KOLVOSE-235153 format. One record per residue (C-alpha): x, y, z; residue in one letter; residue number from 1. Coordinates in pm, 1 decimal, always signed. Layout:
<nodes>
<xx->X yy->Y zz->Z res->A n->NUM> $
...
</nodes>
This chain:
<nodes>
<xx->-6774.2 yy->-13550.3 zz->-16373.5 res->X n->1> $
<xx->-7012.6 yy->-13261.0 zz->-16314.3 res->X n->2> $
<xx->-7188.1 yy->-13257.1 zz->-15977.3 res->X n->3> $
<xx->-7558.6 yy->-13191.0 zz->-15946.2 res->X n->4> $
<xx->-7466.9 yy->-12945.5 zz->-15674.2 res->X n->5> $
<xx->-7214.6 yy->-12661.4 zz->-15665.1 res->X n->6> $
<xx->-6857.8 yy->-12756.4 zz->-15756.9 res->X n->7> $
<xx->-6703.4 yy->-12550.8 zz->-15472.6 res->X n->8> $
<xx->-6577.3 yy->-12830.4 zz->-15248.7 res->X n->9> $
<xx->-6220.1 yy->-12732.8 zz->-15168.7 res->X n->10> $
<xx->-6251.2 yy->-12608.7 zz->-14813.7 res->X n->11> $
<xx->-6260.8 yy->-12823.8 zz->-14500.8 res->X n->12> $
<xx->-6457.9 yy->-12636.1 zz->-14231.5 res->X n->13> $
<xx->-6245.8 yy->-12645.8 zz->-13917.0 res->X n->14> $
<xx->-6362.2 yy->-12562.4 zz->-13666.8 res->X n->15> $
<xx->-6697.8 yy->-12632.9 zz->-13822.8 res->X n->16> $
<xx->-6935.3 yy->-12339.2 zz->-13867.2 res->X n->17> $
<xx->-7213.4 yy->-12592.2 zz->-13912.0 res->X n->18> $
<xx->-7473.0 yy->-12674.0 zz->-13647.3 res->X n->19> $
<xx->-7739.7 yy->-12938.8 zz->-13660.9 res->X n->20> $
<xx->-8039.5 yy->-13086.8 zz->-13486.5 res->X n->21> $
<xx->-8140.9 yy->-13452.5 zz->-13495.7 res->X n->22> $
<xx->-8489.1 yy->-13601.6 zz->-13508.3 res->X n->23> $
<xx->-8580.9 yy->-13931.9 zz->-13341.6 res->X n->24> $
<xx->-8907.5 yy->-14122.6 zz->-13307.0 res->X n->25> $
<xx->-9020.7 yy->-14293.9 zz->-12985.7 res->X n->26> $
<xx->-8941.5 yy->-14669.0 zz->-12974.7 res->X n->27> $
<xx->-9217.6 yy->-14929.1 zz->-12983.7 res->X n->28> $
<xx->-9032.2 yy->-15204.3 zz->-12796.7 res->X n->29> $
<xx->-8749.9 yy->-15260.2 zz->-12550.0 res->X n->30> $
<xx->-8520.9 yy->-15369.1 zz->-12831.8 res->X n->31> $
<xx->-8600.1 yy->-15054.4 zz->-13029.3 res->X n->32> $
<xx->-8541.2 yy->-14848.3 zz->-12714.8 res->X n->33> $
<xx->-8194.0 yy->-14997.6 zz->-12679.7 res->X n->34> $
<xx->-8121.4 yy->-14920.0 zz->-13044.6 res->X n->35> $
<xx->-8244.0 yy->-14562.1 zz->-13006.2 res->X n->36> $
<xx->-8031.7 yy->-14506.7 zz->-12697.3 res->X n->37> $
<xx->-7724.1 yy->-14636.1 zz->-12878.5 res->X n->38> $
<xx->-7801.8 yy->-14385.8 zz->-13153.6 res->X n->39> $
<xx->-7839.9 yy->-14100.3 zz->-12903.1 res->X n->40> $
<xx->-7508.2 yy->-14186.7 zz->-12738.1 res->X n->41> $
<xx->-7333.3 yy->-14207.8 zz->-13074.7 res->X n->42> $
<xx->-7462.0 yy->-13869.6 zz->-13193.3 res->X n->43> $
<xx->-7434.3 yy->-13677.3 zz->-12864.9 res->X n->44> $
<xx->-7059.0 yy->-13599.4 zz->-12904.8 res->X n->45> $
<xx->-7146.1 yy->-13405.5 zz->-13221.6 res->X n->46> $
<xx->-7293.4 yy->-13144.6 zz->-12986.3 res->X n->47> $
<xx->-7624.7 yy->-13087.1 zz->-13167.1 res->X n->48> $
<xx->-7807.4 yy->-12760.3 zz->-13118.5 res->X n->49> $
<xx->-8102.3 yy->-12972.1 zz->-13004.6 res->X n->50> $
<xx->-8270.4 yy->-13305.2 zz->-13072.0 res->X n->51> $
<xx->-8641.0 yy->-13367.6 zz->-13123.5 res->X n->52> $
<xx->-8878.5 yy->-13656.3 zz->-13060.9 res->X n->53> $
<xx->-9177.2 yy->-13710.9 zz->-13288.8 res->X n->54> $
<xx->-9542.6 yy->-13761.6 zz->-13202.4 res->X n->55> $
<xx->-9747.4 yy->-14029.6 zz->-13378.9 res->X n->56> $
<xx->-10061.9 yy->-13976.8 zz->-13583.0 res->X n->57> $
<xx->-10351.8 yy->-13890.7 zz->-13357.3 res->X n->58> $
<xx->-10122.1 yy->-13864.5 zz->-13057.4 res->X n->59> $
<xx->-10069.5 yy->-14240.7 zz->-13072.5 res->X n->60> $
<xx->-9719.3 yy->-14219.4 zz->-12921.7 res->X n->61> $
<xx->-9796.3 yy->-13956.9 zz->-12657.3 res->X n->62> $
<xx->-9672.0 yy->-14152.2 zz->-12355.7 res->X n->63> $
<xx->-9369.9 yy->-14294.5 zz->-12537.7 res->X n->64> $
<xx->-9277.3 yy->-13949.1 zz->-12668.3 res->X n->65> $
<xx->-9296.4 yy->-13812.0 zz->-12313.5 res->X n->66> $
<xx->-9074.1 yy->-14088.9 zz->-12174.2 res->X n->67> $
<xx->-8821.2 yy->-14057.5 zz->-12455.8 res->X n->68> $
<xx->-8797.1 yy->-13680.8 zz->-12415.6 res->X n->69> $
<xx->-8750.2 yy->-13718.6 zz->-12040.8 res->X n->70> $
<xx->-8469.1 yy->-13972.9 zz->-12078.3 res->X n->71> $
<xx->-8275.9 yy->-13780.4 zz->-12343.2 res->X n->72> $
<xx->-8311.5 yy->-13456.6 zz->-12150.3 res->X n->73> $
<xx->-8201.1 yy->-13598.2 zz->-11815.6 res->X n->74> $
<xx->-7959.0 yy->-13876.7 zz->-11906.7 res->X n->75> $
<xx->-7799.4 yy->-13754.3 zz->-12229.1 res->X n->76> $
<xx->-7823.7 yy->-13390.3 zz->-12115.9 res->X n->77> $
<xx->-7921.5 yy->-13277.5 zz->-12464.8 res->X n->78> $
<xx->-8153.6 yy->-12984.8 zz->-12531.3 res->X n->79> $
<xx->-8465.2 yy->-13178.2 zz->-12632.1 res->X n->80> $
<xx->-8768.2 yy->-13061.4 zz->-12828.9 res->X n->81> $
<xx->-9098.7 yy->-13245.0 zz->-12796.6 res->X n->82> $
<xx->-9322.9 yy->-13270.5 zz->-13100.8 res->X n->83> $
<xx->-9687.6 yy->-13192.1 zz->-13033.8 res->X n->84> $
<xx->-9994.5 yy->-13207.5 zz->-13258.7 res->X n->85> $
<xx->-10352.5 yy->-13086.5 zz->-13252.2 res->X n->86> $
<xx->-10506.1 yy->-13422.9 zz->-13337.6 res->X n->87> $
<xx->-10749.0 yy->-13616.5 zz->-13114.7 res->X n->88> $
<xx->-10712.9 yy->-13403.0 zz->-12801.7 res->X n->89> $
<xx->-10892.2 yy->-13114.7 zz->-12633.4 res->X n->90> $
<xx->-10724.6 yy->-12782.6 zz->-12563.2 res->X n->91> $
<xx->-10715.8 yy->-12862.1 zz->-12193.1 res->X n->92> $
<xx->-10545.7 yy->-13196.9 zz->-12260.0 res->X n->93> $
<xx->-10283.4 yy->-13037.8 zz->-12481.2 res->X n->94> $
<xx->-10231.2 yy->-12750.0 zz->-12238.6 res->X n->95> $
<xx->-10170.6 yy->-13006.3 zz->-11965.5 res->X n->96> $
<xx->-9907.4 yy->-13179.9 zz->-12179.3 res->X n->97> $
<xx->-9736.3 yy->-12848.3 zz->-12251.6 res->X n->98> $
<xx->-9731.9 yy->-12759.1 zz->-11882.3 res->X n->99> $
<xx->-9588.3 yy->-13103.1 zz->-11799.5 res->X n->100> $
<xx->-9309.4 yy->-13045.7 zz->-12049.8 res->X n->101> $
<xx->-9232.4 yy->-12706.9 zz->-11897.1 res->X n->102> $
<xx->-9216.8 yy->-12862.7 zz->-11551.0 res->X n->103> $
<xx->-8979.4 yy->-13130.9 zz->-11687.1 res->X n->104> $
<xx->-8741.1 yy->-12864.2 zz->-11809.9 res->X n->105> $
<xx->-8831.5 yy->-12884.3 zz->-12179.0 res->X n->106> $
<xx->-8800.5 yy->-12545.2 zz->-12344.0 res->X n->107> $
<xx->-8850.8 yy->-12640.4 zz->-12708.4 res->X n->108> $
<xx->-9160.4 yy->-12769.0 zz->-12885.6 res->X n->109> $
<xx->-9217.9 yy->-12858.2 zz->-13249.7 res->X n->110> $
<xx->-9580.7 yy->-12757.8 zz->-13305.9 res->X n->111> $
<xx->-9765.5 yy->-12940.1 zz->-13583.2 res->X n->112> $
<xx->-10123.1 yy->-12976.9 zz->-13697.8 res->X n->113> $
<xx->-10054.8 yy->-13348.5 zz->-13725.6 res->X n->114> $
<xx->-10180.8 yy->-13628.2 zz->-13945.5 res->X n->115> $
<xx->-10527.2 yy->-13780.2 zz->-13892.6 res->X n->116> $
<xx->-10553.7 yy->-14091.2 zz->-13677.5 res->X n->117> $
<xx->-10602.7 yy->-14287.5 zz->-14000.3 res->X n->118> $
<xx->-10265.4 yy->-14164.7 zz->-14126.7 res->X n->119> $
<xx->-10130.5 yy->-13958.5 zz->-14417.1 res->X n->120> $
<xx->-10385.4 yy->-13906.4 zz->-14692.3 res->X n->121> $
<xx->-10695.0 yy->-13932.3 zz->-14473.2 res->X n->122> $
<xx->-10918.3 yy->-13627.8 zz->-14433.4 res->X n->123> $
<xx->-10820.5 yy->-13404.9 zz->-14141.0 res->X n->124> $
<xx->-11095.3 yy->-13294.3 zz->-13902.4 res->X n->125> $
<xx->-11016.1 yy->-13070.6 zz->-13602.5 res->X n->126> $
<xx->-11119.5 yy->-13191.6 zz->-13259.1 res->X n->127> $
<xx->-11434.5 yy->-12993.7 zz->-13166.0 res->X n->128> $
<xx->-11279.8 yy->-12885.9 zz->-12834.4 res->X n->129> $
<xx->-10920.8 yy->-12881.4 zz->-12957.5 res->X n->130> $
<xx->-10675.8 yy->-12654.8 zz->-13132.3 res->X n->131> $
<xx->-10786.2 yy->-12655.2 zz->-13494.8 res->X n->132> $
<xx->-10455.8 yy->-12585.5 zz->-13666.7 res->X n->133> $
<xx->-10084.8 yy->-12546.8 zz->-13595.1 res->X n->134> $
<xx->-10114.9 yy->-12168.3 zz->-13574.1 res->X n->135> $
<xx->-10370.2 yy->-12207.1 zz->-13292.8 res->X n->136> $
<xx->-10141.3 yy->-12455.7 zz->-13118.8 res->X n->137> $
<xx->-9843.5 yy->-12218.0 zz->-13141.9 res->X n->138> $
<xx->-10044.8 yy->-11938.0 zz->-12981.4 res->X n->139> $
<xx->-10163.4 yy->-12173.0 zz->-12706.1 res->X n->140> $
<xx->-9809.2 yy->-12293.1 zz->-12629.7 res->X n->141> $
<xx->-9678.3 yy->-11937.3 zz->-12608.4 res->X n->142> $
<xx->-9946.0 yy->-11850.5 zz->-12351.3 res->X n->143> $
<xx->-9821.9 yy->-12127.7 zz->-12122.2 res->X n->144> $
<xx->-9447.9 yy->-12065.3 zz->-12132.8 res->X n->145> $
<xx->-9158.9 yy->-11900.3 zz->-12313.8 res->X n->146> $
<xx->-9092.6 yy->-12201.3 zz->-12533.9 res->X n->147> $
<xx->-8884.2 yy->-12190.3 zz->-12848.7 res->X n->148> $
<xx->-9146.7 yy->-12312.8 zz->-13095.9 res->X n->149> $
<xx->-9058.1 yy->-12464.3 zz->-13431.2 res->X n->150> $
<xx->-9313.6 yy->-12524.2 zz->-13705.4 res->X n->151> $
<xx->-9304.5 yy->-12718.2 zz->-14030.5 res->X n->152> $
<xx->-9240.6 yy->-12580.8 zz->-14377.2 res->X n->153> $
<xx->-9280.5 yy->-12750.3 zz->-14715.9 res->X n->154> $
<xx->-9041.7 yy->-12655.0 zz->-14999.5 res->X n->155> $
<xx->-9267.5 yy->-12846.1 zz->-15241.7 res->X n->156> $
<xx->-9597.4 yy->-12748.9 zz->-15072.1 res->X n->157> $
<xx->-9797.2 yy->-12951.5 zz->-14825.3 res->X n->158> $
<xx->-9998.3 yy->-13219.4 zz->-15011.1 res->X n->159> $
<xx->-10321.8 yy->-13050.3 zz->-14899.0 res->X n->160> $
<xx->-10226.2 yy->-12700.3 zz->-15022.2 res->X n->161> $
<xx->-10403.9 yy->-12620.9 zz->-15346.8 res->X n->162> $
<xx->-10148.8 yy->-12354.4 zz->-15447.0 res->X n->163> $
<xx->-9855.1 yy->-12151.9 zz->-15317.0 res->X n->164> $
<xx->-10076.9 yy->-11870.7 zz->-15194.2 res->X n->165> $
<xx->-10254.7 yy->-12110.7 zz->-14958.4 res->X n->166> $
<xx->-9921.4 yy->-12262.7 zz->-14850.6 res->X n->167> $
<xx->-9755.9 yy->-11930.2 zz->-14767.4 res->X n->168> $
<xx->-10066.7 yy->-11788.8 zz->-14597.3 res->X n->169> $
<xx->-10082.1 yy->-12091.8 zz->-14369.1 res->X n->170> $
<xx->-9715.1 yy->-12062.1 zz->-14280.0 res->X n->171> $
<xx->-9748.8 yy->-11688.6 zz->-14216.2 res->X n->172> $
<xx->-10031.5 yy->-11755.6 zz->-13967.5 res->X n->173> $
<xx->-9797.3 yy->-11983.7 zz->-13774.5 res->X n->174> $
<xx->-9524.1 yy->-11720.1 zz->-13776.6 res->X n->175> $
<xx->-9765.1 yy->-11446.3 zz->-13670.3 res->X n->176> $
<xx->-9882.1 yy->-11669.5 zz->-13383.6 res->X n->177> $
<xx->-9529.2 yy->-11667.6 zz->-13243.8 res->X n->178> $
<xx->-9325.6 yy->-11942.1 zz->-13415.7 res->X n->179> $
<xx->-8951.8 yy->-11896.6 zz->-13366.6 res->X n->180> $
<xx->-8818.9 yy->-12111.5 zz->-13650.8 res->X n->181> $
<xx->-8926.5 yy->-12322.7 zz->-13946.1 res->X n->182> $
<xx->-8800.6 yy->-12678.1 zz->-14000.3 res->X n->183> $
<xx->-8867.7 yy->-12801.1 zz->-14350.6 res->X n->184> $
<xx->-8983.8 yy->-13131.7 zz->-14486.2 res->X n->185> $
<xx->-8687.4 yy->-13310.9 zz->-14638.9 res->X n->186> $
<xx->-8604.1 yy->-13242.3 zz->-15002.1 res->X n->187> $
<xx->-8331.8 yy->-13349.1 zz->-15245.1 res->X n->188> $
<xx->-8334.1 yy->-13061.6 zz->-15495.3 res->X n->189> $
<xx->-8161.1 yy->-12754.4 zz->-15352.3 res->X n->190> $
<xx->-8301.0 yy->-12531.0 zz->-15625.4 res->X n->191> $
<xx->-8650.3 yy->-12599.1 zz->-15491.4 res->X n->192> $
<xx->-8532.2 yy->-12492.3 zz->-15146.0 res->X n->193> $
<xx->-8377.7 yy->-12171.4 zz->-15284.2 res->X n->194> $
<xx->-8705.0 yy->-12087.7 zz->-15458.5 res->X n->195> $
<xx->-8891.5 yy->-12161.3 zz->-15135.4 res->X n->196> $
<xx->-8675.0 yy->-11920.0 zz->-14938.6 res->X n->197> $
<xx->-8739.3 yy->-11652.2 zz->-15201.3 res->X n->198> $
<xx->-9114.6 yy->-11703.2 zz->-15163.1 res->X n->199> $
<xx->-9089.5 yy->-11667.6 zz->-14785.0 res->X n->200> $
<xx->-8877.3 yy->-11353.9 zz->-14812.6 res->X n->201> $
<xx->-9131.4 yy->-11194.3 zz->-15047.8 res->X n->202> $
<xx->-9404.1 yy->-11276.9 zz->-14793.9 res->X n->203> $
<xx->-9209.3 yy->-11102.5 zz->-14518.0 res->X n->204> $
<xx->-9126.8 yy->-11423.4 zz->-14331.6 res->X n->205> $
<xx->-8788.6 yy->-11360.7 zz->-14172.0 res->X n->206> $
<xx->-8752.7 yy->-11621.5 zz->-13894.6 res->X n->207> $
<xx->-8484.2 yy->-11889.2 zz->-13946.3 res->X n->208> $
<xx->-8563.9 yy->-12159.7 zz->-14199.9 res->X n->209> $
<xx->-8380.1 yy->-12484.9 zz->-14123.8 res->X n->210> $
<xx->-8352.9 yy->-12729.0 zz->-14413.8 res->X n->211> $
<xx->-8456.7 yy->-13085.1 zz->-14334.8 res->X n->212> $
<xx->-8206.1 yy->-13345.0 zz->-14456.9 res->X n->213> $
<xx->-8289.0 yy->-13713.4 zz->-14497.8 res->X n->214> $
<xx->-7988.9 yy->-13946.5 zz->-14533.3 res->X n->215> $
<xx->-8128.3 yy->-14228.0 zz->-14746.8 res->X n->216> $
<xx->-8096.6 yy->-14565.7 zz->-14571.0 res->X n->217> $
<xx->-8347.0 yy->-14754.4 zz->-14783.8 res->X n->218> $
<xx->-8418.6 yy->-14606.2 zz->-15125.5 res->X n->219> $
<xx->-8731.8 yy->-14810.1 zz->-15195.8 res->X n->220> $
<xx->-8893.5 yy->-14710.2 zz->-14863.9 res->X n->221> $
<xx->-8795.4 yy->-14348.0 zz->-14924.3 res->X n->222> $
<xx->-8971.6 yy->-14354.2 zz->-15262.7 res->X n->223> $
<xx->-9293.5 yy->-14484.3 zz->-15107.3 res->X n->224> $
<xx->-9296.7 yy->-14237.7 zz->-14818.0 res->X n->225> $
<xx->-9197.1 yy->-13943.2 zz->-15038.0 res->X n->226> $
<xx->-9495.9 yy->-14006.2 zz->-15264.4 res->X n->227> $
<xx->-9725.6 yy->-13973.7 zz->-14961.1 res->X n->228> $
<xx->-9573.3 yy->-13654.2 zz->-14824.1 res->X n->229> $
<xx->-9514.5 yy->-13475.0 zz->-15154.0 res->X n->230> $
<xx->-9133.5 yy->-13481.8 zz->-15165.2 res->X n->231> $
<xx->-8994.1 yy->-13540.7 zz->-15513.0 res->X n->232> $
<xx->-8692.2 yy->-13760.8 zz->-15581.2 res->X n->233> $
<xx->-8473.9 yy->-13639.8 zz->-15869.8 res->X n->234> $
<xx->-8396.0 yy->-13890.4 zz->-16142.0 res->X n->235> $
<xx->-8021.3 yy->-13859.6 zz->-16075.8 res->X n->236> $
<xx->-8074.8 yy->-13976.4 zz->-15715.6 res->X n->237> $
<xx->-8260.2 yy->-14283.7 zz->-15841.4 res->X n->238> $
<xx->-7974.3 yy->-14358.8 zz->-16082.1 res->X n->239> $
<xx->-7721.3 yy->-14359.9 zz->-15798.5 res->X n->240> $
<xx->-7913.7 yy->-14631.8 zz->-15616.8 res->X n->241> $
<xx->-7989.5 yy->-14840.3 zz->-15926.1 res->X n->242> $
<xx->-7874.2 yy->-15200.2 zz->-15894.3 res->X n->243> $
<xx->-7787.8 yy->-15175.2 zz->-15523.6 res->X n->244> $
<xx->-8091.7 yy->-15354.5 zz->-15380.9 res->X n->245> $
<xx->-7871.8 yy->-15635.4 zz->-15246.6 res->X n->246> $
<xx->-7567.5 yy->-15424.8 zz->-15162.7 res->X n->247> $
<xx->-7637.1 yy->-15253.0 zz->-14828.9 res->X n->248> $
<xx->-7279.7 yy->-15136.4 zz->-14769.5 res->X n->249> $
<xx->-7259.7 yy->-14952.6 zz->-15101.3 res->X n->250> $
<xx->-7607.7 yy->-14807.4 zz->-15041.8 res->X n->251> $
<xx->-7477.0 yy->-14652.8 zz->-14719.4 res->X n->252> $
<xx->-7184.0 yy->-14494.7 zz->-14901.5 res->X n->253> $
<xx->-7415.5 yy->-14356.7 zz->-15167.6 res->X n->254> $
<xx->-7656.0 yy->-14221.1 zz->-14905.0 res->X n->255> $
<xx->-7373.5 yy->-14042.6 zz->-14722.8 res->X n->256> $
<xx->-7230.6 yy->-13902.1 zz->-15046.2 res->X n->257> $
<xx->-7565.5 yy->-13759.5 zz->-15161.2 res->X n->258> $
<xx->-7641.8 yy->-13595.6 zz->-14826.1 res->X n->259> $
<xx->-7288.5 yy->-13452.6 zz->-14795.7 res->X n->260> $
<xx->-7308.5 yy->-13302.6 zz->-15144.2 res->X n->261> $
<xx->-7647.5 yy->-13155.1 zz->-15067.2 res->X n->262> $
<xx->-7545.0 yy->-13001.7 zz->-14735.4 res->X n->263> $
<xx->-7215.9 yy->-12862.0 zz->-14864.3 res->X n->264> $
<xx->-7397.3 yy->-12699.2 zz->-15155.0 res->X n->265> $
<xx->-7635.2 yy->-12536.9 zz->-14906.2 res->X n->266> $
<xx->-7335.8 yy->-12422.0 zz->-14700.3 res->X n->267> $
<xx->-7197.7 yy->-12259.3 zz->-15015.7 res->X n->268> $
<xx->-7531.1 yy->-12076.2 zz->-15039.7 res->X n->269> $
<xx->-7492.1 yy->-11937.9 zz->-14687.2 res->X n->270> $
<xx->-7679.0 yy->-12198.4 zz->-14480.4 res->X n->271> $
<xx->-7517.0 yy->-12324.9 zz->-14161.1 res->X n->272> $
<xx->-7794.1 yy->-12496.6 zz->-13964.6 res->X n->273> $
<xx->-7950.6 yy->-12829.6 zz->-14061.1 res->X n->274> $
<xx->-8210.8 yy->-13072.0 zz->-13926.6 res->X n->275> $
<xx->-8135.1 yy->-13440.7 zz->-13986.1 res->X n->276> $
<xx->-8410.3 yy->-13701.3 zz->-13999.7 res->X n->277> $
<xx->-8207.8 yy->-13986.5 zz->-13846.1 res->X n->278> $
<xx->-8468.3 yy->-14265.3 zz->-13864.3 res->X n->279> $
<xx->-8325.6 yy->-14364.5 zz->-13522.3 res->X n->280> $
<xx->-7999.7 yy->-14469.6 zz->-13685.8 res->X n->281> $
<xx->-7665.3 yy->-14307.9 zz->-13617.4 res->X n->282> $
<xx->-7442.5 yy->-14443.7 zz->-13893.5 res->X n->283> $
<xx->-7520.7 yy->-14220.3 zz->-14190.2 res->X n->284> $
<xx->-7595.3 yy->-13905.8 zz->-13990.1 res->X n->285> $
<xx->-7278.2 yy->-13944.4 zz->-13784.7 res->X n->286> $
<xx->-7063.7 yy->-13994.9 zz->-14095.4 res->X n->287> $
<xx->-7215.0 yy->-13690.7 zz->-14268.0 res->X n->288> $
<xx->-7172.1 yy->-13462.9 zz->-13965.4 res->X n->289> $
<xx->-6817.7 yy->-13587.5 zz->-13905.3 res->X n->290> $
<xx->-6726.0 yy->-13507.5 zz->-14264.8 res->X n->291> $
<xx->-6874.1 yy->-13160.1 zz->-14215.3 res->X n->292> $
<xx->-6645.4 yy->-13106.7 zz->-13915.9 res->X n->293> $
<xx->-6909.8 yy->-13118.6 zz->-13644.6 res->X n->294> $
<xx->-6788.9 yy->-13218.3 zz->-13300.0 res->X n->295> $
<xx->-6427.9 yy->-13248.0 zz->-13412.4 res->X n->296> $
<xx->-6151.3 yy->-13173.6 zz->-13166.9 res->X n->297> $
<xx->-5800.2 yy->-13084.9 zz->-13285.3 res->X n->298> $
<xx->-5673.1 yy->-13343.0 zz->-13536.9 res->X n->299> $
<xx->-5466.4 yy->-13624.1 zz->-13391.2 res->X n->300> $
<xx->-5096.6 yy->-13605.0 zz->-13471.4 res->X n->301> $
<xx->-4989.9 yy->-13852.3 zz->-13733.6 res->X n->302> $
<xx->-4693.7 yy->-14062.2 zz->-13626.5 res->X n->303> $
<xx->-4384.3 yy->-14026.8 zz->-13843.1 res->X n->304> $
</nodes>
């Protein structure tokens, strides 16, 4: 059967040349906090390059993001990036948050414009005393400390970009402001990502571009969210999940298989660094990274 990705699958990377970062979101309850911490502990042995903690629309999770970052940094001892947005805050408020992170020992920030308080799809309006856009936020962060700043990239264009010229110009402003790396929105078609990298190269954007990978836990929810953020789902992906609505175990296997195929095809293309959107769940991400050789010690001897 022909794969939708490259057929070169023979090698087993050992030790793995692959590195990864993991994204979490701050928990809303004590039970969710326990689940998140179990996920962190499960993924920590994979030795991620860093982990990141998201920031809700309009800064709605500001305090919970801060607490989650602090715990992961100090208890799990993982290099932790805090997400930060421009929405619903003055420059002085955001500068204070950045300084607090520096004092905590945080040295990475994911700088985003952010979604409006009303959520994805609502009209964005800059705070009159705030940072207007992500490029302004990047410049402001760099004035406060020598942070490693990541920004977002969109292989299929941001939903608000009218064309590719607008998309690339916006990204270039973020790079020119001092961004150190680009983490992309998730995608499922590697050809779109290859075309995206070509566009960035032609624009003179040379900082690392880390592909965002979403292991699919719930296909129906992924379809709904993807429609809002402009990520397309290939028809062949939909076919693989067809008829599995009441078969969660098989869905997991399918989700792992799709993500592994995607990542290994990108490895064949020369990529070695990936950002996994974990959805605060360890199972699929751990299985994928284990299969890629991440965190593996020497193989156990098999008894005769």
